C-alpha positions in Angstrom: 11.9 32.6 21.5 12.9 34.2 24.9 16.0 32.5 24.5 16.7 33.8 21.1 16.1 37.1 22.0 17.9 36.8 25.8 14.8 38.0 27.3 13.2 36.9 30.5 10.1 34.5 30.1 6.9 35.0 31.9 4.1 31.6 31.2 0.8 31.8 33.0 -2.7 30.0 32.1 -5.6 32.4 30.9 -8.0 30.6 33.7 -5.4 32.0 36.3 -6.4 35.2 35.9 -10.1 34.3 36.9 -11.7 34.3 40.3 -15.2 34.9 41.7 -13.8 37.7 43.9 -14.1 40.9 41.8 -11.1 42.9 40.9 -8.4 40.0 42.0 -8.3 38.7 38.2 -7.2 42.7 37.2 -4.6 42.8 40.2 -2.8 40.0 38.7 -2.7 41.4 35.3 -1.0 44.1 36.3 1.4 42.4 38.9 2.4 40.1 36.2 2.7 43.2 33.7 5.0 45.1 36.5 7.3 42.0 37.0 7.9 41.3 33.6 8.5 45.0 32.6 10.8 45.4 35.8 12.8 42.1 35.1 16.6 42.6 35.5 17.0 41.2 31.7 15.3 44.7 30.6 13.1 43.1 28.4 10.3 39.8 28.7 8.1 37.9 26.8 4.8 37.0 28.6 2.6 33.9 27.2 -0.6 33.6 28.2 -1.8 29.8 27.3 -5.9 29.1 26.5 -6.6 33.2 26.6 -10.1 32.3 25.4 -10.5 31.3 29.2 -10.3 35.2 29.7 -10.4 36.4 26.5 -14.4 35.6 25.4 -16.4 38.7 23.8 -17.7 40.6 26.5 -21.4 41.2 26.9 -22.5 38.0 25.9 -24.5 35.1 27.4 -27.8 34.8 29.2 -28.2 37.9 31.6 -25.0 39.8 30.2 -21.3 38.7 30.6 -19.3 38.0 34.0 -18.1 41.4 35.7 -15.2 39.9 37.2 -13.7 38.1 33.8 -14.7 41.4 31.7 -13.0 43.5 34.4 -9.7 40.9 34.0 -9.7 41.3 30.2 -10.5 45.0 30.2 -7.1 45.1 32.4 -5.4 42.8 29.7 -6.6 45.3 27.0 -4.8 48.6 29.0 -1.9 46.6 29.4 -1.3 45.4 25.9 -2.0 48.9 24.4 -2.7 51.8 26.7 -1.5 54.8 28.0 1.6 53.4 29.4 4.9 52.6 27.4 5.2 48.6 27.2 8.0 48.4 24.3 10.0 46.2 26.3 7.3 43.6 26.7 6.2 41.2 24.0 2.9 39.9 24.5 2.1 35.8 23.0 -1.0 33.8 23.7 -2.6 30.6 22.4 -6.1 29.2 22.0 -8.1 26.6 19.8 -11.1 28.9 19.9 -9.8 32.3 17.7 -13.9 32.5 16.7 -15.0 33.7 20.3 -12.6 35.9 21.4 -13.1 39.5 21.9 -12.4 41.8 19.0 -10.8 44.2 20.7 -8.0 42.1 21.7 -7.4 41.3 17.9 -6.7 45.1 16.9 -3.8 46.6 15.7 -1.2 47.0 18.6 -2.6 43.9 20.5 -2.8 40.5 19.3 -2.6 41.9 15.5 -0.2 39.0 14.3 -2.0 35.5 14.0 -0.2 32.3 13.4 -2.2 29.2 12.8 -0.7 26.4 13.8 -1.8 23.7 10.6 -1.5 19.9 10.8 2.0 19.1 9.1 2.8 18.2 6.0 4.9 15.1 4.6 8.0 17.1 5.4 7.0 18.3 8.4 5.8 14.7 9.8 9.1 13.3 8.6 10.9 15.9 10.7 8.9 15.3 13.8 9.2 11.4 13.6 12.4 11.8 13.5 12.4 13.8 16.9 10.1 11.6 18.7 12.4 8.7 17.4 15.8 9.7 18.7 15.2 8.2 22.3 14.0 4.6 20.4 15.9 2.1 18.8 14.3 1.2 15.4 14.8 -1.8 13.3 16.4 -1.4 9.8 13.1 -2.2 8.3 11.8 1.1 9.6 11.5 4.1 6.8 10.2 7.3 8.5 9.3 8.4 5.5 7.0 5.4 4.5 5.3 6.1 8.5 5.1 9.6 7.3 3.2 8.8 4.4 1.0 6.5 6.0 -0.1 9.2 8.6 -1.9 12.2 6.6 -3.8 13.9 9.0 -1.8 13.4 11.9 -0.7 16.3 14.3 2.6 15.8 16.1 0.7 14.6 19.0 -0.5 11.7 16.9 2.8 11.0 15.9 4.4 11.0 19.1 1.7 8.9 20.1 1.9 6.5 17.6 5.7 5.8 18.3 5.2 5.4 21.9 2.3 2.8 21.1 4.9 1.0 19.5 7.2 0.9 21.5 5.0 -0.6 24.1 3.8 -3.0 21.6 7.5 -3.9 20.9 7.8 -4.3 24.8 5.1 -6.8 24.7 5.9 -8.5 21.9 9.5 -9.4 23.5 7.7 -10.0 27.2 6.9 -13.8 26.8 10.5 -14.6 25.4 11.9 -12.7 28.0 9.9 -14.7 30.8 11.0 -17.8 28.9 14.6 -16.9 29.0 14.4 -16.0 32.8 12.7 -19.1 34.0 15.3 -21.3 31.9 18.0 -19.5 34.4 19.3 -16.8 31.8 20.8 -14.2 33.2 19.9 -10.4 32.0 23.4 -9.9 30.6 22.6 -13.1 28.8 19.0 -12.0 28.2 20.5 -8.6 26.5 23.0 -10.7 24.2 20.3 -13.1 22.9 17.1 -10.2 22.2 17.0 -7.9 20.0 15.2 -4.8 21.5 14.2 -2.7 18.5 10.5 -1.2 17.2 9.9 -3.0 13.8 7.7 -2.0 11.2 4.7 -3.9 12.0 5.0 -2.5 15.9 4.9 1.0 14.2 1.8 -0.1 11.9 -0.2 -1.5 14.7 0.8 1.9 16.9 -0.7 4.0 14.2 -3.9 2.1 14.0 -4.2 2.5 18.0 -4.0 6.2 17.8 -6.5 6.2 14.9 -8.9 3.6 16.0 -8.3 2.3 19.6 -6.6 -1.2 20.7 -7.5 -4.0 19.0 -10.2 -6.6 21.1 -8.0 -9.4 20.8 -9.7 -12.5 20.1 -13.3 -10.8 19.9 -13.3 -11.6 16.5 -13.1 -15.9 17.0 -15.4 -15.3 19.5 -17.9 -13.9 16.7 -20.6 -15.9 15.4 -20.2 -17.1 11.9 -23.3 -14.9 11.0 -22.2 -11.5 12.6 -18.3 -12.4 11.1 -19.9 -12.8 7.4 -22.5 -9.5 8.0 -19.6 -7.6 8.9 -17.2 -9.1 6.1 -19.8 -7.9 3.8 -19.8 -4.6 5.2 -16.5 -3.8 5.1 -15.8 -5.4 1.5 -18.9 -3.0 0.4 -17.1 0.1 1.7 -13.6 -0.9 0.3 -14.9 -2.0 -3.0 -16.8 1.1 -4.2 -13.8 3.4 -3.0 -11.1 1.6 -4.9 -13.6 0.9 -8.0 -14.0 5.0 -7.8 -10.6 5.7 -7.6 -9.2 3.3 -10.2 -12.0 4.7 -12.5 -10.7 8.4 -11.6 -14.0 9.4 -10.0 -12.6 10.8 -6.9 -11.7 9.3 -3.4 -8.9 7.6 -2.1 -7.2 4.3 -2.3 -7.9 1.7 -0.1 -5.0 0.7 2.2 -6.6 -2.2 4.5 -9.7 -3.8 5.3 -10.4 -5.7 8.8 -12.8 -7.7 10.5 -10.6 -7.5 14.0 -12.9 -5.3 16.2 -11.4 -1.8 17.6 -13.2 0.2 20.1 -16.7 0.7 19.2 -16.1 -0.9 15.5 -16.6 -4.4 14.9 -14.5 -3.7 11.2 -12.4 -1.1 9.8 -12.0 0.1 6.5 -9.0 2.2 6.0 -8.6 4.6 3.0 -5.6 7.1 2.8 -4.8 9.8 0.1 -1.5 9.6 -2.1 -0.3 12.8 -1.0 -1.3 15.4 1.4 -4.7 17.2 0.5 -5.6 20.7 1.3 -9.2 20.6 -0.7 -11.9 18.4 -1.6 -13.6 18.6 -5.2 -17.2 18.0 -5.6 -16.2 14.4 -6.8 -14.2 13.5 -3.6 -16.9 14.1 -1.4 -19.6 12.5 -3.8 -16.8 9.7 -3.5 -17.0 9.5 0.4 -20.6 9.4 0.3 -20.8 6.1 -1.9 -18.1 4.7 0.1 -20.2 5.2 3.5 -23.1 3.9 1.7 -21.4 0.9 -0.1 -21.3 -1.4 3.4 -25.3 -1.4 3.6 -25.5 -1.9 0.1 -23.5 -4.8 0.5 -25.5 -6.7 3.2 -28.7 -5.7 1.3 -27.6 -7.3 -1.7 -25.9 -10.6 -0.5 -27.8 -11.0 2.9 -30.7 -9.7 2.1 -30.5 -8.0 5.5 -30.0 -4.9 7.3 -28.8 -4.0 10.9 -27.9 -0.9 13.1 -23.9 -1.1 12.0 -24.9 1.6 9.1 -25.9 4.4 11.4 -22.5 5.9 11.6 -22.5 5.8 8.0 -25.7 7.3 7.3 -24.6 10.3 9.8 -21.5 10.7 7.8 -23.0 10.7 4.7 -25.8 13.2 5.5 -23.4 15.3 7.4 -21.5 15.7 4.1 -24.3 16.2 1.6 -25.7 18.9 3.7 -22.5 20.7 3.9 -22.1 20.1 0.1 -25.7 21.9 -0.2 -25.2 24.6 2.6 -21.8 25.4 2.9 -19.8 24.6 -0.5 -22.2 25.7 -3.2 -22.2 22.2 -4.7 -25.8 21.9 -5.6 -28.8 23.6 -7.5 -29.3 26.1 -4.9 -26.2 27.9 -6.1 -22.8 29.3 -4.6 -24.4 30.2 -1.3 -23.6 29.8 2.1 -27.1 29.0 4.0 -25.6 27.2 6.9 -26.8 27.5 10.2 -24.5 29.2 12.7 -26.1 27.6 16.0 -23.0 29.1 18.2 -23.7 28.6 22.1 -24.3 31.9 23.8 -22.3 30.4 27.0 -19.1 30.1 25.0 -19.0 33.5 24.0 -20.9 34.3 21.1 -24.2 36.1 20.6 -27.6 34.6 20.7 -28.3 36.8 17.8 -26.4 34.4 15.4 -29.0 32.4 13.8 -29.8 30.9 10.3 -28.7 33.8 8.1 -32.7 34.5 7.2 -33.4 31.4 5.4 -37.4 31.3 5.0 -39.3 28.1 4.5 -39.5 27.4 1.0 -35.6 27.8 0.8 -35.6 25.5 3.6 -37.4 23.1 1.8 -35.0 23.6 -1.6 -32.0 22.7 0.7 -33.8 19.2 2.1 -34.4 18.4 -1.2 -31.4 19.0 -2.5 -29.2 17.1 0.5 -31.7 14.0 0.1 -31.0 13.9 -3.6 -27.7 14.1 -3.4 -27.5 10.9 -0.8 -29.8 9.1 -3.2 -28.0 9.5 -6.5 -24.9 8.2 -4.3 -26.8 5.4 -3.3 -27.8 4.3 -6.7 -24.4 4.6 -8.2 -22.4 2.8 -5.4 -25.4 -0.2 -5.8 -24.8 -0.1 -9.5 -21.0 -1.0 -8.7 -21.7 -3.5 -6.3 -24.1 -5.4 -8.5 -22.1 -5.3 -11.4 -19.2 -6.6 -9.2 -20.7 -9.6 -7.3 -18.2 -12.2 -8.1 -15.3 -10.2 -7.2 -16.9 -8.9 -3.8 -17.4 -12.7 -2.9 -14.1 -13.3 -3.5 -12.7 -10.9 -1.5 -15.5 -11.6 1.6 -14.1 -15.0 1.2 -10.4 -14.0 2.0 -11.4 -11.4 4.6 -13.2 -13.9 6.7 -10.4 -16.4 6.1 -7.5 -14.1 7.0 -9.4 -11.2 9.2 -7.2 -8.5 8.0 -6.4 -8.0 4.3 -3.8 -4.8 3.2 -4.2 -2.9 -0.1 -1.7 -5.3 -2.0 -3.8 -8.4 -1.0 -7.2 -6.7 -1.5 -5.8 -5.6 -5.2 -4.7 -8.9 -6.4 -8.1 -10.5 -5.2 -9.9 -7.4 -6.9 -8.1 -8.4 -10.1 -8.1 -12.4 -10.4 -9.5 -15.4 -8.9 -9.3 -16.4 -5.2 -5.6 -18.2 -4.6 -6.0 -19.4 -1.2 -7.6 -22.6 0.4 -10.9 -21.5 2.2 -10.7 -24.4 4.6 -12.1 -26.7 1.9 -15.5 -24.6 2.2 -17.4 -22.7 -0.5 -17.2 -19.1 -0.6 -20.2 -17.4 1.2 -23.3 -17.6 -0.5 -25.6 -14.5 -1.3 
């Protein structure tokens, strides 16, 4: 913006103003704006990054506010829209926490134009990928539009990270061949002639998985005991089958794109679902589908293995959180179209301790608890009915998953529709 306007540009962090000595921060603000006003270009743009470091709501916190920070904020307010003329300086700021800013900062004449930076949609992701792919050589099989479709919900930084990880994966993929040629006495020129230094689609898919779930723990699945491997496989297939079945029936949710029992980060297995297009809202049916999918893993273990373990704790956490939001925030329950969520903001982050539960009494609190438990129980019963009605198909998919360790969407749907199309090493499918 400064370049387009031919203006001087001054960038500073909000934390640069904060000092333990009273008056130092306010003095720095005065000096900054004086320098900007007197710039030889005659106009300037001042950018304050992370302004919440100095612009938090005044007078909050236990025992009151911070005098030095509040004096600094007062000086910023005066410089923005005080008695002095300030027409040749435009001030911009950025924050991830607009909810804790002092209301005076957002009044007309100050930061009165707010521009939310949302996650990119499909067209935006394609444009961002094109920018980050300029310095990378992509193989002919790489389609950035397909990559953009695979990365719904990714930020620009996520997309950059995925391509960077893909480049590292491609380099590691070529490293053994390079080392082998070097041992045979090939020169660098000859190696460059023989090898094609390109990032292919498989490298990019692995890069996306690394950004989303962390790096795969190579070889760990082979070291898992047969019992753990079978348990993980049934758990993931339970998630996937419920999600895909609901989507196929038009009952909400998203299609399955990948199932794997290759451990990543803290997960022994992962089931990926991906919306077919960018989504800007969720229906009650979609939220219930997510709860049912979360329950599918534990249900499959109960139905097919007759056991339960600790692996479903995060699933229950997600299901409970969604059900509570449906009741308390989204008005999707018998409580009615009301918002009774608990806004327990931390007073040390700039919000008042007075913000509480909005006057919810004990009777209504009991009704809220009963409603979200009812939603979870209903979703559990419906997910269990799906799994018990499709035991043969789930056996079939689990056998393939144990054998192949990763199933992509086409393979998963093929197995879901018909009989097992692979040799299971002469063994029978895992018994219930």
